[in-house]
N, C-alpha and C positions, 0 to 999 in steps of 0.2 A: 762246560761240556765241550767235547770235541766237535759237536754239531748240535744244532737245535732240533734235528730230526733223530728221535730215539726209536730204535726198533724193538729193544727188549730192556727190561729193568729187573735186576735181582736185588732184593733187600734182605739183608741178614743183620738184624739188630741196627746198629748205627751205620753199618757199611752198606753203601749203595753202589752197584755195578751196572753201568749203562752201556749197552751196545748201540753205537751211533753211526751215522753216515761217515764220520771222521775217525772211527776207531773205537777204543774203549775208554770210558771215563769212570774213575773210581773216587768215591767220597767216603771218608771215615767219620763225618760229622753230620749225618742225617741229610745230606744233600746241600749243605751250606756252601761248601767248596769242593772242587773236583780236580784230580790230577788226570791229565789226558795221556793216552798211549795210542799212537797211530799204527803200531806194529810194523813200521817200515824197517828195512834192513834185515828182514827175515824171510825174504822171498815173497813178501806180500805186496799188494798194491798200496801205494802210499798216497793218501791215507786209505786204509782198508775199511770197507763198509762191514760193520759187525752186526749180524742179523740176530744172533742169539747168545745169551750168556747163562752160565750155571756155575754155582760154587758149592763145594762140599769140603768141610774142614778148612784147610788153608789152600786148597787147590781151586783155581778159577779156570773154567773152560770158555773159549770164545769161538764161535763158528761164524764165518763170514764169506765175503766175495772171493777170497783166495784160500780157502781151506780152514783147518782147525788149528787152534793155538791153545796152549795151556800155560799156567803159571803156578808153581808150587810154593810161591812166597807171597800169596795174597795180592797178586797183580803187579808186583814191582818189576819182575823180569819175565819175559815170554819166550816160549819155544814152539816152533812150528811142528805140527804133527801131520804126517801124511803128505800126499802129492800136491804140488802147486796146480792152480787152475781149476780146482774143484770148489764149487760153492756149497757151503754147509749152512742150512737154514734151521737146524734144531740140535740142541745139545743136551737137553734134560728131559 
């Protein structure tokens, strides 16, 4: 995990998406292993605190300490949505 402090967890089958103190962490094997995404380089705070996560289809939404992000490829690549400096605490 990006951090041991998890704010939110979305579980869809074998896919786990965790919003953490250190970004977003995604597991495709029921939480056995995780790939971490700190969302740096997109106008975010590095690492960005992710307060909430939500997924629908192949789209993942993450709200955190510096705005809203989304991924249309199951969390592999991220795009910032909306203004910087805005904290988002709920996505779904």
